[in-house]
N, C-alpha and C positions, 0 to 999 in steps of 0.2 A: 682344414677348409681357408684358414686365415691367411693360406699359401695361396690359395685358390684366386681369396676378394682377390690379395695384396699386385698379383699378375693382370685384372683387369679393368686393375685401377687407373695400373701404367701401360694398360692396352687405349685404355679411352686416355689417360691424357695423354697418348701420343697420338691418334688419334685429332684428339683437341685440338696439337701445339701442328701438322699439316691441314689441319681445312682452316686452324687460320692467315698459318702460312701463303693459301691458296687465296683468299678474303682478299688478302695482303698485291700479290702479283694483279690479279683481276681486278682492284683498284688501282694499281699504275700504271697497268696496261695504257698503252694511246688510244685513246677515244677513239670509234670505230661505230660504222651504222649499227653493229647488233649489238656495240659494246657495254651498254643501257641493258638493255634485255638482259643478255649473259649474269650481270652480276645481282639484276634481281632475284636471277632464278637461284643463284650460289648462293642469294641467301638468305633463300626460303628452308632451299636443303642443308643446307648447317646451320642457319640460326638453332635450331633447337637443340643440337648436340652442341655448339657451341657454350649455349645455355647449361645443359645439363651438366657438360660437364667444369665447365667456369663452379656456377654452385659448389658441386662436391667440393673442390678445393677450397670454398671461404668456409661450408659449415666444416670437412675437415680440419680447417683452420685454425675458425676459433672456440672449437669444439676442443682441439689438442689445448690451447690455450690456455679454455676456460674449465680445464680440466678439475680441479678440485675447487673448483667454484659453486657454495651451495645455491645461488639466487643464479644462473645460470639461466633459469626459466626465464626471466623478467626479462635479456635484455636477448639475447638471443634470435630467441625469433623476429624479433622484431627488425636488429639488425637482417637479415637472411630473407628477408620481407622486403625490405627497403634495396637492396642488391641486384634481389631479382625483379624487381618494376626495374632498375637502372636498367639491365641487359635483354629484359625486355620488349627496350627501343633495336635491339637484332632483325626482331621478325616484321618491327612496321618499317623501318629501311629509315627513323630520320626521327629524331628529339629536336623539340626548341628549349633556347632558353629558359625559360620559364614555364617549361616544365623539367629540366635537372635540376630547378631553386625550389620552388618542387617537393621535388623528392631530396635534397639537402636537409629541406628545413626536418622533412622528414625523420631522416637520419637523425639530424641532432637533438628530435625529439623522444629516440631511443635510448644518446649519447647522456640524458638527463637519469637512465633509467639505473647507467653508472656509479653509484655515491659510494663504493667501496672501497678500503684499500688495496685488494687484488684486480680492482678491472685496469688500472693504469695497464697493463700488456694487452689487454681482450682491446679498447681502444683506440689500439697503438695500431695493433693486425685490422680493426675494422677501419682505419682510417686510411691506411696501405692498397686495401682494397678499392674504398670506395673511390680513390687514386685512380689506383689503375684502370678498373673499367671506367672509366667515364676517356683515360687516356684509350682503353684498343677498339670505344664510338667512338674517336677522335680517325683514331687512321684506322676503321674499316668506313671513314665517310655518312657515318650517322652522326654525327652531330660535331655545327660545326665551328665552336665556340664562342663562348657570349660577346658578343661587341661590343668593346675593352672603352666607348666612346663613352656608349650609356652606362657602363656599372659605375665610370667616376664620376658621371653626374649623379648617380643615385646615393654615392655613399653619404651617410652619416658623417659630416664633420666632428661631431662629436664621440662619435660613436669611436672614429680611427683617433685619437685624441685618448679618450678610458680603454679602447683595447688592444694600438698597437702602440703607440704614443707613449704612455705614460710606462704602460711594462718594460721597452725597453730603453727608456731615458735615462738610465744610469747602469754603470760597469755589473754593478752590485744585485743589481737586479737578475741582468742577464746569467749573468752565475749561479747566480740560483737555478732561474728554467731551466740552463745547460743542466746544472748535478741532477736536476732532478729527472730528466729524462732517462735518467736509465738506471737507478732506482726512488726508492723513495727514502726521505733523509727525518730526523730530528732537530727538532729546534738550535738541539748542541752540539749536533754533526755542522748547522749552518752555520754557526755562532764560527763553529774552528776552521770550514773550509773557506767565512769572507773574513774572519777577523771579529767582525762586533759583537758586541753583546745587549743583553738587554735588551732595552726601546727601542737603542739602533739598525740594531738587529729586524724589530717587531716593524717599525716606517716603513720596511723594504716588505716584507713579511703582507703585510695590510694592504696595499698596492697591489699587488699581486695576487690577494684573496678578491679584492672588489673588482680584481678584472677578472674574474672566473677561470686564469691561469692556473688557478692555483687549488688544493683543496685539504684539510684536514683527517686520518683515516684512520679506524683502529682507535684501539685501549687506549695506547703510548701517543697517540694524534701527532703521528709523521703527517711529512708536510710531503703531496704527491702531486706530477703533474696532470692537468685536465686535457681533457683534448683537444681545447678551445690553446689552451696553452704550448700542445705535440702541434698542431695547426702554424701559430705562431712563430714557433721557432724554426719551422719546415718550407715557410714562406720568406723568413730574414734567411737561410742558409739559401737558399733558387738566386734569391738578391742578389744575397753577397757572389757570387758566381757572375751574376752577368752582368754588374756594374765591377763588379775589385779587381 
């Protein structure tokens, strides 16, 4: 029975990849009198299959990550619901920056349910899925992306400093964030990593805690990277690649 299910999943994945490839081919075909109609027809036929396949992948990925989590029923359904809404725009053929922002807020609400030491892995996987599906919508011509000019003007000066400038304004804090991206660490572990003790190390940890980049979890009160912390490191990595 298990072998049959595995084979069925593999066949479905192959079909989904074929559909995605064909969608990209249609999008990149030079415009003609009926190219728009052809794409619309294809999208309607392909959307359901793509959504079903991608949601199966998301569910499988998240459940594998949360296999031993005793509270996974609190957050996994919320992540899956948010990702399903995001992918649903494949059927309508378009989604606005305002709708993306709304979905993002719902996703961040689901992140707030992840308050345990074993949540880090799930948060990382959910972040990757959200980013991958946003990229899929762009490649399918469904989402044009945010207006960067409007985004810049909407930035909060205080938030930029508190959430980006402050955490990254010191080599020690960057080192701490990078180390927590791989695994949780105790105060003693971070002391060995940074060479700092007592109040000197606590000063930097309090800065990161205040910015909600890290959290303390479990009986050992280990420090872990939050979803926001992971996003900051990911954005910094992309930026350094572009300007470096």
